[in-house]
C-alpha positions in Angstrom: 18.3 165.9 43.5 18.0 164.9 47.2 16.1 161.8 46.1 18.9 160.8 43.7 21.5 161.4 46.4 19.5 159.2 48.8 19.3 156.4 46.2 23.1 156.6 45.5 23.8 156.5 49.3 21.6 153.4 49.7 23.2 151.8 46.7 26.7 152.5 48.0 25.8 151.1 51.4 24.5 147.9 49.8 27.7 147.5 47.8 29.8 148.0 51.0 27.7 145.5 52.9 27.9 143.0 50.0 31.6 143.6 49.7 32.1 143.1 53.4 30.1 139.8 53.2 32.3 138.6 50.4 35.5 139.5 52.2 34.3 137.8 55.4 33.6 134.6 53.4 37.1 134.7 51.9 39.2 131.5 51.7 42.6 131.3 53.2 45.3 128.6 53.4 47.6 128.0 56.3 50.7 125.9 55.7 52.2 124.1 58.7 55.5 122.3 59.1 55.4 120.3 62.3 56.2 116.9 63.9 53.8 114.1 63.0 50.8 114.2 65.3 50.8 117.9 65.9 48.2 118.7 63.2 46.0 115.6 63.1 42.7 115.7 61.2 40.7 116.1 64.4 42.8 119.2 65.4 42.5 120.7 61.9 38.7 120.1 61.8 38.2 121.8 65.2 40.3 124.7 64.1 38.5 125.2 60.7 35.1 125.1 62.4 36.2 127.6 65.0 37.6 130.0 62.4 34.4 129.7 60.3 32.2 130.5 63.2 34.3 133.3 64.6 35.6 135.0 61.5 33.4 133.7 58.7 36.5 132.5 56.9 36.9 129.2 55.1 40.4 128.2 56.1 42.3 125.3 54.6 45.2 123.8 56.7 47.9 122.0 54.9 50.3 120.2 57.2 53.7 118.7 56.3 55.7 116.6 58.7 59.3 117.2 59.6 61.9 114.5 60.0 64.7 116.9 61.1 65.4 120.4 62.2 66.5 121.5 58.7 62.8 121.1 57.6 61.8 123.8 60.1 64.6 126.1 59.1 64.0 125.7 55.3 60.2 126.2 55.7 60.8 129.4 57.7 63.6 130.7 55.4 61.7 130.0 52.2 58.3 131.1 53.5 56.7 127.7 52.6 55.1 127.4 56.0 53.2 129.9 58.2 53.5 127.8 61.4 56.3 125.6 62.5 56.9 123.5 65.7 60.7 123.5 66.3 62.4 122.5 69.6 63.1 125.5 71.8 66.9 125.5 71.4 66.9 125.4 67.6 66.0 129.0 66.6 69.2 130.4 68.2 71.5 127.6 67.3 74.6 128.8 65.3 73.9 126.8 62.2 70.3 128.0 61.9 69.9 131.2 63.9 66.4 132.6 62.9 67.3 136.1 64.2 70.1 137.3 61.9 70.1 141.1 61.4 68.0 141.9 58.4 66.7 138.3 58.1 64.4 137.5 61.0 62.5 134.4 60.0 59.8 134.5 62.7 57.0 136.9 63.5 56.5 138.3 67.0 53.3 137.1 68.7 50.5 139.4 69.7 49.8 137.9 73.1 46.3 139.4 73.2 45.3 136.8 70.7 46.6 133.9 72.8 44.9 134.2 76.2 45.4 130.5 77.0 49.1 131.3 77.4 48.1 132.7 80.8 47.8 129.2 82.1 51.3 128.1 81.2 53.2 126.7 84.2 55.8 129.1 85.7 58.7 127.0 84.3 57.5 127.5 80.7 56.5 131.2 81.2 60.1 131.8 82.4 61.6 130.1 79.3 63.4 132.7 77.3 64.3 130.5 74.3 62.2 132.4 71.8 62.4 135.9 73.5 64.3 138.6 71.7 64.2 141.8 73.7 60.7 142.1 75.0 59.2 140.3 72.0 58.1 136.7 72.1 58.5 134.7 68.9 56.9 131.5 69.9 55.2 129.6 72.8 55.8 126.2 74.4 53.4 123.5 73.3 54.7 120.4 75.0 57.7 118.9 76.7 59.1 115.4 76.7 62.2 113.4 77.4 64.6 111.5 75.2 63.2 108.6 77.2 64.3 105.1 78.0 61.4 102.8 77.1 61.2 99.1 77.9 59.0 96.2 76.8 57.6 94.8 80.0 57.1 91.4 78.2 60.9 91.2 77.8 62.3 93.4 80.6 60.5 92.5 83.9 61.9 95.3 86.1 62.1 99.0 85.1 65.7 99.7 84.1 67.5 101.8 86.7 70.3 103.1 84.5 71.1 104.1 80.9 73.8 101.5 81.1 71.2 98.8 80.3 71.8 99.6 76.6 75.4 98.2 77.0 74.2 95.0 78.6 75.2 92.2 76.1 71.9 90.4 76.4 70.1 93.4 74.7 72.5 93.7 71.7 70.4 93.9 68.6 67.2 94.3 70.7 67.0 98.1 70.9 66.5 101.2 68.7 68.0 104.7 69.1 67.6 108.0 67.4 69.7 109.0 64.3 68.9 112.5 63.2 69.2 114.1 66.7 72.5 112.4 67.3 73.4 114.8 70.2 70.9 113.0 72.5 72.9 109.7 72.2 76.1 111.5 73.2 74.3 112.9 76.2 73.0 109.6 77.4 76.4 108.1 76.9 78.0 110.9 78.9 75.4 110.5 81.7 76.0 106.7 81.8 79.7 107.5 82.4 78.9 109.8 85.3 78.9 113.3 83.7 76.5 115.9 85.1 73.9 118.0 83.4 76.1 121.1 83.3 78.7 119.1 81.3 76.4 117.9 78.5 76.2 121.0 76.3 79.9 121.9 76.1 82.5 119.7 74.5 85.2 121.3 76.6 83.6 119.7 79.6 83.6 116.2 78.0 86.4 113.8 77.3 85.9 112.7 73.7 88.4 109.8 74.1 86.4 108.4 76.9 83.0 108.9 75.4 83.7 107.8 71.8 84.4 104.1 72.5 81.2 103.7 74.5 79.2 105.6 71.9 80.5 103.3 69.3 79.2 100.3 71.2 75.8 101.9 71.6 75.4 102.5 67.9 76.8 99.1 66.9 74.5 97.2 69.2 71.3 98.9 68.0 68.9 96.9 65.8 68.0 100.2 64.1 68.4 103.9 64.1 65.3 106.0 63.7 64.6 109.4 62.2 61.9 111.7 63.4 60.0 109.2 65.5 60.8 105.6 66.6 59.0 103.0 64.5 56.2 101.6 66.7 55.7 98.7 64.3 59.2 97.5 65.2 58.6 97.5 68.9 57.2 93.9 69.2 60.7 92.7 68.2 62.5 94.9 70.7 63.3 94.9 74.4 64.4 98.5 74.8 64.0 101.8 72.9 64.8 105.4 73.1 61.7 107.6 72.3 60.2 111.0 72.6 57.2 109.2 74.1 55.0 109.1 70.9 56.1 105.6 69.8 55.3 104.1 73.2 51.7 105.3 73.0 51.4 103.9 69.4 53.0 100.6 70.3 50.6 100.1 73.3 47.6 101.0 71.1 48.7 98.1 68.9 48.7 95.7 71.9 52.2 96.3 73.3 53.1 96.7 76.9 55.7 99.4 77.0 56.6 101.8 79.8 59.1 104.6 80.3 61.8 104.2 82.9 63.5 106.8 85.1 67.3 106.3 84.9 69.1 107.3 88.1 71.5 109.4 86.0 68.7 111.6 84.9 68.0 112.6 81.3 67.5 115.4 78.8 64.2 116.9 77.7 63.0 119.0 74.8 60.4 121.8 74.6 58.6 122.1 71.3 57.3 125.5 70.4 54.7 126.8 68.0 56.2 129.7 66.0 54.8 131.9 63.3 57.1 132.5 60.3 57.6 135.8 58.5 55.4 134.4 55.7 52.2 134.9 57.7 50.9 138.5 57.7 47.7 140.3 58.5 44.6 138.1 59.1 46.7 135.0 58.3 49.0 135.8 61.2 46.0 136.3 63.5 44.6 132.9 62.5 48.0 131.3 63.3 47.8 132.9 66.8 44.4 131.3 67.1 45.9 128.0 66.2 48.5 128.4 69.0 45.8 129.5 71.4 43.7 126.4 70.6 46.7 124.2 71.2 47.2 125.6 74.7 43.5 124.9 75.6 42.8 122.3 78.3 41.4 119.8 75.8 44.3 120.0 73.4 46.9 119.9 76.2 45.1 116.7 77.5 45.6 115.4 74.0 49.4 116.0 74.4 49.3 113.4 77.1 46.9 110.9 75.6 48.0 111.0 72.0 51.7 111.9 72.2 52.7 110.5 75.6 54.5 113.7 76.7 53.9 116.5 79.2 51.5 119.5 78.7 52.8 123.0 79.5 49.7 124.4 81.2 48.2 124.2 84.7 44.5 123.7 83.9 44.2 120.2 82.3 42.4 119.1 85.4 40.4 115.8 85.1 40.7 115.6 81.4 43.5 113.1 82.1 43.6 110.2 84.6 45.3 110.2 87.9 47.8 107.7 86.5 48.5 109.9 83.5 49.0 112.9 85.8 51.8 111.1 87.6 53.4 109.4 84.6 53.5 112.6 82.5 54.1 115.1 85.3 50.9 117.0 84.5 50.9 120.3 86.3 54.1 119.4 88.2 56.1 122.5 87.7 59.0 121.3 89.9 59.6 118.2 87.7 60.8 120.3 84.8 63.6 121.7 87.0 65.0 118.2 87.4 65.8 117.4 83.8 68.4 118.8 81.4 66.4 121.0 79.1 68.1 121.1 75.7 70.3 124.2 75.4 71.9 126.0 72.5 75.4 124.7 71.9 78.4 126.5 70.4 79.7 125.7 67.0 82.7 123.8 68.4 80.4 121.5 70.3 78.0 121.0 67.4 81.0 120.1 65.1 82.5 117.7 67.7 79.2 115.9 68.3 78.6 115.5 64.5 82.1 114.0 64.1 81.6 111.7 67.0 78.3 110.4 65.6 79.7 109.9 62.1 82.6 107.9 63.5 80.3 105.7 65.5 78.1 105.0 62.5 81.1 104.0 60.3 81.8 101.2 62.7 78.2 100.0 62.4 78.7 99.5 58.7 81.8 97.3 59.1 
């Protein structure tokens, strides 16, 4: 009897071990909705190798690329993505609002799984955009301006003001954003002398003063871009607005583009990595591993070299050049206090900005 019991015990142990081995070798899919360039093949390959080594899981990463904020909202709402990379101000915006009672679209992060967050610059640690109570529902990944880029082959001196877009000699020789229309209203307001504290509230702005100049800006543009400026168009242009990505791509293709620093200042976005309510259990943990990897020194250096924007950590070190450190404010915590970081705007302001943009585009079609 004892012999039989021993045999059964050994057999059960074997089954458990075999079963555990099978489970650890399980396959898993992570769906990502992000901006183009945030989930490149090299990033995905590094992540899948790390997961395989650490967890014995074969993970497949399926990225889709957003062209507008609605893509992030829909992916989170419908559960079609496990990870998203929205701008910081979006999740609490009235028309999206990811935190409605009974319908929270994001998952709180387990910070124990994201130790690289400890190296975030104080400015980004203090950002409360994705904090609800004491829970954090996302982490900053990168930060960049709605920048003024210029083609050094056509514009010999760095533009000192946003007003260069209204210089007649550049009519038809620049491109501006379309689907984040608020940024164009902001630069128009700055060009007219408004301050940062005025930008995010229509009650502080004179529509009758801004609208005519906005109309001119839109009418004079060679093109309006969605998502990211078209680097292939840059050889034909003298000026462009950009998140920074297109400048890097244009220069890789032989261009000679730089970013200017307008005297009026400018606005800047912070993109976050967030986990949606669709990711649970081990999948959620792997999503936290993805965020942790993207906050590592090598990946934050890639933010500079591949995206042309600023990292959010303090330990990139010599993975970037001295010139890149200056140009992209690497580790410069004080810089981020000098730009107008995008803020949540009330419904009245959102509605007014939308109306102003549509009015300006109608004139472009005449």
